[in-house]
Each structure stands twice: as C-alpha cells, then as structure tokens.
Backbone as a chain_set.jsonl record, in Angstrom:
{"seq": "MTYEPLEPGEIVRSRAGRDRGRAFVILKLIDEDYVLLVDGRLRTLERPKKKKRRHLLKASETRMELTGHLVNADFRKFLSAEGFPNDRTE", "coords": {"N": [[0.839, -1.179, 0.0], [0.514, 2.255, -0.729], [1.672, 5.144, 0.904], [1.539, 8.511, 2.206], [4.58, 10.162, 1.621], [7.022, 9.889, 4.113], [9.634, 11.08, 6.227], [12.526, 10.596, 8.337], [12.693, 12.745, 11.163], [10.581, 14.422, 10.561], [7.56, 16.109, 11.589], [4.685, 14.611, 12.843], [1.186, 13.903, 13.344], [-0.802, 11.833, 15.413], [-3.45, 9.884, 14.206], [-5.049, 7.914, 15.174], [-5.82, 5.715, 17.922], [-4.949, 5.688, 21.466], [-3.265, 7.796, 21.735], [-4.159, 9.711, 20.034], [-4.112, 12.743, 18.224], [-1.789, 13.716, 19.383], [1.464, 15.114, 18.866], [4.386, 13.988, 17.216], [7.852, 13.229, 16.534], [9.323, 11.706, 13.775], [11.444, 9.115, 14.293], [12.633, 6.885, 13.091], [12.28, 4.987, 10.098], [10.816, 1.927, 9.938], [9.822, -0.134, 8.204], [7.881, -0.455, 5.191], [5.396, -0.129, 6.323], [5.539, 0.606, 9.063], [6.721, 2.961, 11.58], [9.052, 4.494, 13.903], [8.372, 6.571, 16.643], [8.977, 9.565, 18.542], [8.501, 11.849, 21.268], [9.761, 13.012, 23.337], [8.631, 13.299, 25.805], [6.267, 11.562, 26.735], [6.849, 9.483, 24.987], [9.927, 8.5, 24.783], [13.429, 8.588, 23.797], [14.427, 6.243, 24.755], [12.228, 4.628, 24.847], [10.67, 4.428, 22.251], [7.701, 4.908, 20.215], [6.127, 2.472, 18.316], [4.405, 2.671, 15.366], [1.774, 2.37, 12.965], [2.037, 3.608, 9.657], [-0.267, 4.436, 8.35], [-1.821, 5.482, 10.316], [-0.957, 7.995, 10.789], [-0.55, 11.524, 10.297], [0.928, 13.99, 8.396], [2.146, 16.833, 9.984], [3.599, 19.132, 9.703], [5.845, 20.875, 7.527], [8.366, 21.257, 8.351], [11.51, 19.943, 9.321], [13.389, 18.09, 11.707], [16.826, 17.988, 12.419], [18.437, 14.973, 12.721], [21.012, 14.409, 13.712], [24.131, 13.939, 15.414], [24.494, 14.017, 19.032], [21.547, 13.454, 20.537], [19.054, 14.323, 22.931], [16.155, 13.719, 25.009], [15.063, 16.193, 25.703], [15.7, 17.8, 23.528], [13.851, 17.002, 21.575], [11.436, 17.737, 22.832], [11.775, 20.544, 22.984], [11.995, 21.197, 20.247], [9.456, 20.399, 19.216], [7.806, 22.072, 20.737], [8.689, 24.616, 19.931], [7.794, 24.584, 17.328], [5.122, 24.78, 17.662], [3.72, 22.676, 18.811], [3.164, 21.742, 21.706], [2.4, 19.483, 23.371], [1.491, 19.329, 26.063], [-0.618, 18.153, 27.263], [-1.926, 15.868, 29.589], [-1.844, 12.341, 29.715]], "CA": [[0.0, 0.0, 0.0], [1.319, 3.467, -0.783], [1.328, 6.15, 1.894], [2.18, 9.809, 2.057], [5.999, 9.97, 1.93], [7.475, 10.387, 5.409], [11.08, 11.003, 6.407], [12.949, 10.818, 9.719], [12.815, 14.145, 11.548], [9.343, 15.152, 10.283], [6.538, 16.15, 12.635], [3.423, 13.984, 12.459], [0.146, 13.782, 14.372], [-1.46, 10.54, 15.449], [-4.863, 9.946, 13.826], [-5.778, 6.806, 15.789], [-5.254, 5.168, 19.147], [-5.111, 6.524, 22.652], [-2.414, 8.979, 21.585], [-4.739, 10.515, 18.948], [-3.948, 14.184, 18.338], [-0.447, 14.07, 19.863], [2.498, 15.332, 17.856], [5.602, 13.206, 17.384], [8.896, 13.342, 15.515], [9.682, 10.384, 13.265], [12.823, 8.767, 14.631], [13.17, 5.909, 12.144], [11.344, 4.221, 9.281], [11.119, 0.514, 10.145], [9.585, -0.742, 6.901], [6.904, 0.352, 4.448], [4.167, 0.034, 7.107], [5.747, 1.062, 10.434], [7.756, 3.939, 11.928], [9.278, 4.729, 15.325], [8.066, 7.963, 16.965], [9.338, 10.081, 19.865], [8.09, 13.229, 21.56], [10.606, 13.501, 24.408], [7.881, 13.359, 27.059], [5.711, 10.223, 26.961], [7.62, 8.559, 24.161], [11.304, 8.973, 24.855], [14.385, 7.864, 22.961], [14.603, 4.913, 25.338], [10.977, 3.897, 24.631], [9.931, 5.023, 21.135], [6.412, 4.315, 19.867], [6.019, 1.857, 16.994], [3.06, 2.997, 14.897], [1.535, 2.188, 11.537], [2.06, 4.855, 8.888], [-1.62, 4.856, 7.972], [-2.415, 6.161, 11.463], [-0.237, 9.257, 10.97], [-0.83, 12.632, 9.389], [2.025, 14.951, 8.429], [1.65, 18.037, 10.646], [4.412, 20.293, 9.365], [6.888, 20.632, 6.528], [9.637, 21.437, 9.032], [12.178, 18.705, 9.736], [14.428, 18.175, 12.729], [18.061, 17.29, 12.07], [18.654, 13.879, 13.654], [22.439, 14.097, 13.737], [24.789, 14.28, 16.668], [23.952, 13.445, 20.267], [20.247, 14.033, 20.858], [18.421, 13.91, 24.181], [14.704, 13.912, 24.972], [14.761, 17.624, 25.777], [15.793, 18.345, 22.167], [12.576, 16.74, 20.904], [10.423, 18.577, 23.477], [12.007, 21.931, 22.569], [11.677, 21.317, 18.83], [8.004, 20.351, 19.046], [7.235, 23.274, 21.343], [9.034, 25.754, 19.074], [6.988, 24.475, 16.109], [3.712, 24.97, 18.003], [3.134, 21.409, 19.254], [3.75, 21.563, 23.034], [2.088, 18.185, 23.988], [1.406, 19.445, 27.514], [-1.773, 17.41, 27.713], [-1.59, 14.638, 30.318], [-2.543, 11.178, 29.156]], "C": [[0.885, 1.245, 0.0], [0.768, 4.494, 0.204], [1.972, 7.467, 1.513], [3.656, 9.643, 2.424], [6.377, 10.642, 3.249], [8.975, 10.18, 5.51], [11.421, 11.176, 7.88], [13.148, 12.309, 9.988], [11.559, 14.958, 11.309], [8.391, 15.082, 11.471], [5.256, 15.547, 12.081], [2.471, 14.017, 13.649], [-0.47, 12.392, 14.256], [-2.94, 10.714, 15.121], [-5.691, 8.878, 14.521], [-5.057, 6.322, 17.033], [-5.413, 6.116, 20.307], [-4.241, 7.775, 22.619], [-2.912, 9.9, 20.475], [-4.592, 12.01, 19.227], [-2.574, 14.619, 18.815], [0.513, 14.225, 18.691], [3.741, 14.534, 18.22], [6.602, 13.583, 16.3], [9.226, 11.921, 15.075], [11.165, 10.154, 13.537], [13.422, 7.871, 13.553], [12.029, 5.272, 11.362], [11.726, 2.751, 9.423], [10.982, -0.253, 8.833], [8.517, 0.097, 6.205], [5.627, 0.602, 5.242], [4.358, 0.684, 8.47], [6.867, 2.088, 10.564], [7.927, 3.947, 13.442], [9.128, 6.218, 15.591], [8.555, 8.314, 18.358], [8.758, 11.482, 20.019], [8.9, 13.817, 22.708], [9.92, 13.557, 25.76], [7.326, 11.979, 27.397], [6.493, 9.161, 26.198], [9.026, 9.104, 24.022], [12.191, 8.179, 23.89], [14.589, 6.439, 23.458], [13.39, 4.016, 25.087], [10.185, 4.506, 23.48], [8.649, 4.248, 20.855], [6.483, 3.741, 18.461], [4.579, 2.065, 16.541], [2.96, 2.77, 13.398], [1.478, 3.545, 10.846], [0.661, 5.349, 8.536], [-2.344, 5.571, 9.108], [-1.765, 7.512, 11.732], [-0.621, 10.26, 9.904], [0.314, 13.629, 9.517], [1.491, 16.281, 8.952], [2.413, 19.289, 10.245], [5.422, 19.903, 8.299], [8.284, 20.762, 7.136], [10.198, 20.09, 9.457], [13.247, 18.999, 10.759], [15.647, 17.402, 12.236], [18.333, 16.228, 13.13], [20.116, 13.437, 13.655], [23.022, 14.517, 15.072], [24.123, 13.598, 17.843], [22.66, 14.159, 20.63], [19.747, 13.481, 22.19], [16.932, 14.238, 24.081], [14.312, 15.382, 25.0], [14.837, 18.278, 24.399], [14.484, 18.164, 21.414], [11.466, 17.594, 21.498], [10.552, 20.025, 23.02], [11.636, 22.142, 21.109], [10.17, 21.335, 18.598], [7.341, 21.601, 19.606], [7.491, 24.501, 20.47], [8.207, 25.754, 17.787], [5.49, 24.589, 16.388], [2.983, 23.703, 18.418], [3.658, 21.063, 20.654], [3.491, 20.215, 23.7], [2.06, 18.252, 25.507], [0.254, 18.663, 28.102], [-1.334, 16.139, 28.451], [-2.44, 13.508, 29.775], [-2.983, 10.27, 30.27]], "O": [[1.913, 1.266, 0.678], [-0.443, 4.681, 0.318], [2.826, 7.536, 0.63], [3.958, 9.035, 3.451], [6.084, 11.817, 3.466], [9.522, 9.228, 4.953], [10.679, 11.839, 8.605], [13.695, 13.038, 9.16], [11.462, 16.083, 11.801], [8.411, 14.131, 12.252], [4.796, 15.914, 11.0], [2.89, 14.141, 14.8], [-0.636, 11.851, 13.163], [-3.608, 11.581, 15.684], [-6.92, 8.926, 14.467], [-3.847, 6.496, 17.179], [-5.947, 7.215, 20.158], [-4.459, 8.708, 23.392], [-2.174, 10.775, 20.02], [-4.905, 12.483, 20.32], [-2.221, 15.789, 18.666], [0.387, 13.554, 17.667], [4.1, 14.422, 19.393], [6.245, 14.178, 15.283], [9.39, 11.032, 15.911], [12.022, 10.904, 13.07], [14.568, 8.06, 13.145], [10.945, 5.046, 11.9], [12.84, 2.366, 9.068], [11.911, -0.936, 8.405], [8.277, 1.24, 6.593], [4.842, 1.472, 4.866], [3.41, 1.269, 8.995], [7.821, 2.098, 9.787], [7.062, 3.47, 14.176], [9.683, 7.041, 14.863], [8.551, 7.471, 19.255], [8.554, 12.202, 19.041], [8.749, 14.997, 23.025], [10.571, 13.838, 26.767], [7.868, 11.296, 28.266], [6.759, 8.076, 26.715], [9.285, 10.033, 23.256], [11.744, 7.223, 23.256], [14.887, 5.537, 22.675], [13.505, 2.79, 25.111], [9.11, 5.057, 23.716], [8.529, 3.077, 21.213], [6.856, 4.441, 17.52], [3.642, 1.685, 17.242], [3.928, 2.951, 12.659], [0.936, 4.508, 11.388], [0.435, 6.555, 8.436], [-3.377, 6.201, 8.881], [-1.991, 8.111, 12.784], [-0.966, 9.907, 8.776], [0.637, 14.066, 10.621], [0.503, 16.802, 8.435], [1.914, 20.4, 10.431], [5.803, 18.738, 8.186], [9.275, 20.412, 6.495], [9.461, 19.207, 9.896], [13.927, 20.023, 10.694], [15.52, 16.3, 11.701], [18.448, 16.55, 14.313], [20.416, 12.244, 13.605], [22.457, 15.358, 15.771], [23.289, 12.709, 17.67], [22.676, 15.336, 20.991], [19.988, 12.322, 22.528], [16.506, 14.951, 23.172], [13.324, 15.769, 24.377], [14.1, 19.228, 24.135], [14.05, 19.064, 20.695], [10.635, 18.123, 20.759], [9.55, 20.666, 22.702], [11.027, 23.156, 20.765], [9.663, 22.186, 17.868], [6.408, 22.129, 19.002], [6.6, 25.333, 20.291], [7.95, 26.816, 17.219], [4.678, 24.506, 15.466], [1.754, 23.658, 18.38], [4.509, 20.184, 20.785], [4.295, 19.812, 24.541], [2.546, 17.34, 26.176], [0.161, 18.524, 29.322], [-0.458, 15.418, 27.972], [-3.605, 13.697, 29.423], [-3.591, 9.23, 30.016]]}, "num_chains": 1, "name": "protein.A"}
C-alpha cells in the first residue's frame, strides 16, 4: 500500500489510538508500514512508539536534524518551538 511519503525528523500527528492528536517526531522508518516515533515526554528515545504509517498525518513541513547526540529535551524543545507543546496529560 502506498502512503504519504514520510522522512525521519518530520513532525506527524497521530490519527488513531489513545495517543490521537499528539504530535511526534519520526525517529526511524522501520519498513513500508511502520515507523518509530518520539516526543521527548511520553515517548522517549529509550521507549519510542512503533506505529503504523496509515495512522499518521504529516503536521508540518519542518524537519528536525537527527544528527549528533540528541536527548529527549531536544525533541520537546523542537516540538514546542513548532507549536506542538504536547502538555496534555494522558
């Protein structure tokens, strides 16, 4: 099945599941159906979320550079600066 092209570092929103509406950064493309997502708060680098691509919607054209040593705070700051604070408690 063909999906909207996604790349690591892009901001996406979840369209399904209990995390619906939350913004994430794509950490890694696993295969043609799945990706790993982080937000630095609930889904950290140590525990990324595996999610189907069909349950995601591209939220911004801005991409985060995933080079160098990254920590969870980098993802929180990036999402907040782009207008996706994810302060909602789950």
